[in-house]
N, C-alpha and C positions, 0 to 999 in steps of 0.2 A: 698717203702716209706709208714714208718707210720703217719698214719690220727692222729695228737693231737688233740683232745677233750674234749672242758669245757666242763664240769656241767654246770645247771645252782642248785644254791642251792631252793633249795624248801623250802616254804613257811608257816609256819606252822599259821596254821589258827588259832587264839585267840578265844577261849571260851569265852561267856559273862555268867559269871554266875546271879541269878539272886536274890536280895536282900532277904531275911529271912524274910523281915518284911511285903514286896509287897502284896498287898494282892488284888485282880481280884475278883467284882465282875457286875454281870448287875446291872446298873440304867435304871432309864423312867428319861421324859422331860415333860413337861405341855409345849406347843408352845404356851397358851397362855399368861403363864408368861412371866413380863416384863424384866425378867434375863433367861436360858436357865442355872438355878440350878442341878446336878443331882441327883435324887432320891434312895438311893437304891434300887432294888426291894423284899428285904426283908425286908425290914422296912417296904414298904406298908406291904403289908402281913399280919409282928407281930403287928406292930405298928396300931390304928382305924384311917384311912382316908377318906377325902370326896373323890378323887380324887377311891376308890375302893368298894364304901357303892352307896347305894340307892337314897341317899344322896347329892349327885355328886354335883349335880341343887338349891344349893347353894353354890356349891364353887364363889367365885366373877371373878373371869377369867372368871370359863364357863358361869355366865349370862352376862358378855361383852361383849362374842363371839355370843350370838344370836340378840343383839340389833346395833353390830357396822355393819352389811350391811348396818341399816338403817341411819346412824348413815351420819353428813354432816358439815363439819365444815365454817365457815364464821366469816374473822377479830375474832378468837381465839375464838369463840363459836357455841358453840354444837345444831346441836340441828337432832327430828328424823323425818324420809321424813314420816314416815308411820304416822307421828298426822298430828293433826288440833291443831291451837293456838289463841290464846284471846291475845290482847291486851297490856291487865294487863299482862303480861307475865307467863299465863296459858295453860300446854297443855291436850289434850281433847284426847283420846282413845277411839273411839269409839268398842262398844261390843252389845253381847243379849240384846236387850231392857235396858242397859244402859250404859251411859260412864266413864271413867275412870278420873281421875282430878288429877294431881300437876302440880309443876313448872319449867317450862324456865332452862335451863344452863346461860342466859343471867340475868334472877331474881336471880338464885341460886347464881351469883356471889355479886353480890348488897349486897342479906342477908348473905353469908359469918362468921356466928359463931354464928346460929338462939344457944339461952336458952332455952327459950321456946316458947310453940306454943300451940292453943289457937285452938282447933276441931269442926268442926260444930257439931250438935246433930243426932245420925239415926233418921232417916223419921218426921226431920222440910226438913225445904220450904225453897227453896234461889230461886235470882229474880240475872237472867243477869245484874252484872256490880253492883250488890250488892256487900254484906260484908258475904264470906265463913269461912276466918278464919283469925285470928290475929297471930303474928310473930316475936318472941321478940329478937333483940340482943345490950345483953347486956340491959343497958338505952336506947334505938331506940324499937323503935316500927313501924311496918305497920301491915293493912289491908288484904291480897289478899281479888281479887274480883274473885267472880261467873261465871264460862264462861258461863255458858246457864243457863235456867228457870228447875227443874223441884224440886222433891225428895229427899233427900241425904239416899242412903239403907246400907251406903256400909261403914268403914273407916278402915286409915291406924292404925293400933293396935300401931304395930310396935313404930312409933312415940314417942306414949305417953311417956314409959320412955327413947326413944331415939332420940330429935326430933332435932337431927342434921342432922337423915340422909337424910334431905326433903332439903338440899343443898350437900351431903354427895354424896348419888347417886338418882337426880332428875329426872332419867327417869325408873329407876328399882326401888331398894328397898320404893322411899322414894315419893312416891306418895300421897298424902292428902283422898282422899273419889273417892263413884260412887257415881251418879246422873242419876238417875233417866230420864231422860228429857217428856216437860211436850207438846215437839215439839217436830218431828221426824224428822224435817229439820231443827233444829237449827245447825248444821254442817255446813249448806252453808253460814252462813256467814261468821265463823272462817279464821285466813289467814289457807293455805295449798298448796303444789306443790311451787316452783317456787314463788311467791311475802313472803312466808316465806323468802327469800332469802334478796328480797330487802327492807323488814321491821327491818330486823337485822343489815343489814346496815349503815340504817337511825339513827337503836337503837346508834348504836358502834357512830356513829357522833354527835350523838344528847351529848351523855354522857361525849361527849372529850369537848365538846365546855361547861359543865355545870362543867364539877368538873376544864378542864383547864380556862379558860378564866376570869367565875364567882365566883369561890371558890377558884384556884388558888391551886388546886390539882393536881401533876406533879403523870399522866399515864404512867406505865411502857412501858418500847419500842415493841411492838409490837399486841398495842389496848387494853390488859388486864388489870380490875382491880384487884389492887391488894389486896391480901390479906386484913379482916381488916376493909374496907372503913371506915364502923357507926365508926368506933372507933376514925377516923382523922376528924371527922365532925362534930356539937352541932347541936343544937339542929334545931335548923332554917336552918342549909346548906342542915342537913340529909333532914329533912320534906322537902325543894324543893324535892330530888334526890328524895320522894318518894310517894310528886306529880305528877315525868314528869313520871311515870314508872309503878308506881302500882297504875294509878289516871287512869286507861281510859274506855270510853266503844268501847265496841266491834267493828269494821267501817260496815256500814250500806251498 
């Protein structure tokens, strides 16, 4: 007896064609950019780019990567763990025979919208707790106090052309000046380390009390200051805020 054999029909494998408009290129990514945007390698090589030049250190993403290991956040405000702080919201970075001075993040949020800045003159003498420079935000102004006593040996020329750098990039491009301290132990009287966290906590609480209880200004969820605070306050109210946060002497 013959066996009936059933043959299975072979399935033809469908060949997938490639769209003639498809172009395959090698791309690169910046690990520090907030969005992972592909950058064609060909365009990087042909067009001038900070990424492939010796000036990559000018890229804001690269510069931010340098300070990120030192940044710490307290109640929505950043401080750098390797810096020293004066209670009038100026930071101090020690260097060789001189210190760099700038505005801290908390202060930068209060002064959002800088329109002009009067810098100290190189060679001028400054005293701790006395006026270092004057900042204007529209029709409001505040005088920032020097965190140390000494001689101004350098200023940030970039602030003359773009005073807004003071608050947009307070820990890098927005530094104010360099001072040669008259007392090499001046940093010992400034805030540093764990004491900075406690200080910022108290400053945030005080700000909330002043804005909400005394001035009736609503603070955003999370406790951060809304942009353009100076526009919401009249001269008397602004004076109260300025005296509360920019008119202090350092801790003794």
